[in-house]
C-alpha positions in Angstrom: -218.1 87.7 53.4 -217.3 84.2 52.1 -217.4 85.4 48.5 -214.6 87.8 49.1 -212.4 85.0 50.5 -213.5 82.7 47.6 -212.5 85.2 45.0 -209.0 85.6 46.5 -208.5 81.8 46.7 -209.7 81.2 43.2 -207.3 83.9 41.9 -204.5 82.4 44.0 -203.8 85.6 45.8 -200.5 85.1 47.8 -201.5 83.8 51.2 -199.8 86.6 53.0 -201.8 89.1 51.0 -205.3 87.5 51.6 -207.6 90.0 53.1 -209.7 88.3 55.8 -212.9 90.3 56.4 -212.9 92.2 59.7 -214.0 90.0 62.5 -213.9 86.8 60.4 -215.1 83.9 62.5 -212.5 81.1 62.9 -214.6 79.2 65.3 -215.6 75.6 64.4 -218.8 77.0 62.8 -216.8 79.6 60.8 -214.3 76.9 59.7 -217.2 74.7 58.5 -218.6 77.7 56.5 -215.2 78.3 55.1 -214.7 74.7 53.9 -218.2 74.5 52.4 -218.3 78.0 50.9 -214.7 78.2 49.6 -212.9 74.8 49.3 -216.0 72.8 48.3 -217.4 75.6 46.0 -218.4 74.0 42.7 -216.2 76.3 40.6 -213.2 75.6 42.7 -213.7 71.9 42.7 -213.8 71.8 38.9 -211.0 74.3 38.3 -208.9 74.1 41.4 -205.9 76.3 42.4 -202.8 74.3 43.0 -202.9 71.8 45.9 -199.9 73.3 47.5 -201.6 76.7 47.5 -204.8 75.4 49.0 -202.8 73.6 51.7 -201.0 76.9 52.6 -204.4 78.6 52.9 -205.7 75.8 55.2 -202.5 76.1 57.3 -203.2 79.8 57.8 -206.8 78.9 58.8 -205.5 76.4 61.4 -203.0 78.9 62.8 -205.6 81.7 63.0 -208.2 79.4 64.6 -205.7 78.3 67.3 -204.5 81.9 67.9 -208.2 82.7 68.5 -208.4 79.9 71.1 -210.4 77.5 68.9 -209.7 73.9 68.0 -209.1 73.1 64.4 -212.2 71.4 63.1 -212.3 67.8 61.8 -213.5 69.0 58.4 -210.4 71.2 58.0 -208.1 68.4 58.9 -209.9 66.0 56.5 -209.7 68.5 53.7 -206.0 69.0 54.3 -205.4 65.3 54.3 -207.3 64.8 51.1 -205.2 67.5 49.4 -202.0 65.9 50.6 -203.1 62.6 48.9 -203.8 64.2 45.5 -200.8 64.3 43.1 -200.0 67.9 42.2 -200.2 68.8 38.6 -196.7 69.8 37.7 -196.0 73.4 36.7 -199.7 74.3 36.0 -202.7 75.4 37.9 -206.1 77.1 37.4 -206.6 80.7 38.4 -210.1 82.2 38.2 -210.7 85.9 38.2 -214.0 87.4 39.2 -215.0 89.8 36.4 -218.5 90.8 37.5 -221.7 89.4 39.1 -221.5 85.6 38.5 -218.9 85.8 35.7 -215.4 84.4 36.1 -212.6 84.0 33.6 -210.6 80.8 34.3 -207.0 80.6 33.1 -204.8 77.5 33.2 -201.4 78.9 33.6 -197.8 78.1 34.6 -196.8 78.4 38.2 -193.5 79.9 37.0 -193.3 83.5 35.7 -190.9 82.4 32.9 -191.6 78.9 31.6 -190.4 77.0 28.6 -188.5 80.0 27.3 -191.5 82.4 27.2 -193.3 84.9 29.5 -196.6 84.0 27.7 -197.6 81.2 30.1 -198.5 83.6 32.9 -201.0 86.5 33.2 -199.3 89.9 33.8 -200.5 93.1 35.5 -201.1 95.3 32.5 -203.7 92.8 31.3 -205.6 93.2 34.6 -205.5 97.0 34.2 -206.6 96.9 30.6 -209.6 94.6 31.4 -210.7 96.9 34.2 -210.6 99.8 31.8 -212.4 97.9 29.0 -215.2 97.0 31.4 -215.9 100.8 31.6 -215.6 101.3 27.8 -217.4 98.3 26.3 -218.9 100.3 23.4 -215.4 100.7 21.9 -215.3 96.9 21.2 -219.0 96.0 20.8 -219.8 94.6 17.4 -216.3 95.2 16.1 -213.5 93.0 14.8 -210.7 92.9 17.4 -207.2 91.5 17.0 -204.9 90.9 20.0 -201.2 90.8 19.6 -199.3 88.5 22.0 -202.4 87.1 23.6 -200.5 84.7 25.9 -203.0 82.7 27.9 -205.9 84.8 26.7 -207.2 86.5 29.9 -207.7 89.9 28.4 -209.3 88.7 25.2 -211.6 86.3 27.0 -212.8 89.0 29.4 -213.4 91.3 26.4 -215.4 88.6 24.6 -217.6 87.8 27.6 -218.4 91.4 28.5 -217.9 93.7 25.5 -219.4 91.4 22.8 -217.2 92.1 19.8 -218.3 90.7 16.4 -215.0 88.8 15.9 -212.0 88.4 18.2 -208.7 87.1 16.9 -206.3 85.8 19.5 -202.7 85.7 18.2 -199.3 84.5 19.5 -196.2 82.8 18.0 -195.0 80.5 20.7 -196.1 76.9 20.1 -196.6 76.0 23.8 -198.5 79.2 24.4 -200.8 78.6 21.5 -201.7 75.2 22.8 -202.6 76.6 26.3 -204.3 79.6 24.7 -206.6 77.3 22.7 -207.4 75.3 25.8 -208.3 78.4 27.7 -210.5 79.8 24.9 -212.3 76.4 24.7 -212.7 76.4 28.5 -214.3 79.9 28.7 -215.9 80.7 25.4 -218.4 78.0 24.9 -221.7 78.2 23.0 -223.4 78.7 26.3 -221.3 81.6 27.5 -220.4 83.6 24.4 -221.8 84.2 20.9 -218.6 85.9 19.7 -216.9 84.5 16.7 -213.4 83.6 17.8 -210.1 82.7 16.0 -206.8 81.6 17.5 -204.0 82.3 15.0 -200.3 82.0 14.9 -198.7 85.4 14.2 -195.0 86.0 14.3 -194.0 89.6 14.3 -190.5 88.8 12.9 -192.0 87.3 9.8 -194.4 88.6 7.2 -197.3 86.6 8.6 -200.0 89.2 8.4 -201.3 87.3 5.4 -202.5 84.6 7.9 -205.3 87.0 8.8 -207.0 86.2 5.5 -209.5 88.9 4.6 -210.1 90.1 8.2 -210.6 93.9 8.5 -209.5 94.8 12.0 -211.2 97.6 13.8 -209.4 97.4 17.1 -205.9 96.1 18.0 -205.1 95.1 21.6 -201.8 94.3 23.2 -200.9 94.0 26.9 -197.5 93.7 28.5 -195.6 93.1 25.3 -193.2 96.0 25.4 -190.5 94.5 27.6 -187.7 93.4 25.2 -186.1 96.1 23.1 -185.0 93.5 20.5 -188.7 92.9 19.7 -189.9 96.6 19.8 -189.1 97.4 16.1 -191.0 94.4 14.7 -193.9 95.0 17.1 -194.2 98.6 15.9 -194.0 97.6 12.3 -196.8 95.0 12.9 -198.9 97.7 14.5 -198.4 100.0 11.6 -199.3 97.4 9.1 -202.5 96.5 10.9 -203.5 100.1 11.4 -202.8 100.9 7.7 -205.3 98.1 6.6 -208.2 100.1 8.0 -208.1 103.9 8.1 -210.5 104.0 11.1 -208.6 101.2 13.1 -207.5 102.0 16.6 -204.9 100.3 18.8 -204.8 100.0 22.6 -201.5 99.0 24.1 -201.2 98.6 27.9 -197.7 98.3 29.3 -196.0 97.9 32.7 -193.0 100.3 32.5 -190.3 98.2 34.1 -187.6 99.6 31.9 -188.1 103.3 31.0 -185.5 103.1 28.3 -187.2 100.3 26.5 -190.6 102.0 26.8 -189.2 105.3 25.4 -187.7 103.4 22.5 -191.1 102.0 21.8 -192.7 105.5 22.0 -190.1 107.0 19.6 -190.6 104.0 17.3 -194.3 104.5 16.9 -193.7 108.2 16.4 -191.3 107.5 13.5 -193.9 105.3 11.9 -196.4 108.1 11.9 -198.6 106.6 14.7 -200.1 109.1 17.1 -200.5 108.2 20.8 -202.8 109.3 23.5 -202.4 108.3 27.2 -205.7 107.0 28.5 -206.7 107.2 32.2 -207.0 103.9 33.9 -209.6 103.4 36.7 -208.1 104.2 40.1 -208.5 100.7 41.4 -207.4 98.8 38.2 -204.1 97.7 39.7 -205.7 96.0 42.6 -209.1 94.9 41.2 -208.2 91.2 40.3 -205.1 90.7 42.3 -203.2 92.6 45.1 -200.4 94.2 43.2 -197.0 94.5 44.9 -195.3 95.6 41.6 -195.1 99.4 41.9 -194.1 100.0 38.3 -196.3 102.4 36.4 -198.9 100.8 34.0 -199.7 103.0 31.0 -202.5 102.5 28.4 -202.0 104.1 25.0 -204.6 104.7 22.3 -202.9 104.5 18.9 -204.0 105.8 15.5 -202.3 106.2 12.2 -201.7 109.8 11.0 
């Protein structure tokens, strides 16, 4: 029961969308179990959600306890006061997503959807859907060289590294601030104790001929999630895909997209067709949209398998 609440708080599920288990106990005993099992959980203490978020959750606990006819426990008040006294880290927070069993991927990300001129400082829905699909298709990445385009903060890639065990995983992005945060997140999650995968974090600008930065890497799989949103970038993205696919005749691409603008997405699909890239729509697991976070965005998420010729 407490693990379900813990997972939601670690992932900073919007407070109004937190699913409290049926019959959850808001008595003083239940409040003590909540503070000890959630807010004093070792993972949360080391990688805490924002203070303001934790305080909103505690206010909800107080309200539910009082509505149930219980007094708010001293422990809850003390925890709330302690959070008030801690300076909030501006613009950034930790979000931890429960992948499986005891495994979490922790991402330090921006509290704003668009920050410092880029969308790359937040984790987007197509990445969650792709990871859920990858967990059911681990053999496609095991012992292979995988390159991710537009890695952002690295959630998808880190989950693949920890569960699918590729031989080499190349995270790439072009935004300076994103690359800094990406390296921090990779170092946080992919340590010698947690992963044996060889990892590289590379700057790769689709608008420039920077494929040479990959050195002699022969890519087996190409991954991209939620990068088809700006029509001005579609042409260079498609050309980058084609270049990478042409470097290895057996290479395969997987592109997951939230279709917010159908015209932009159709432009992308026509673009890959013009480049001689075949596409196959893959079926996503039925619960993939809600697995890591409650999803209120009703736009379709589509996962394509791409091959050259």
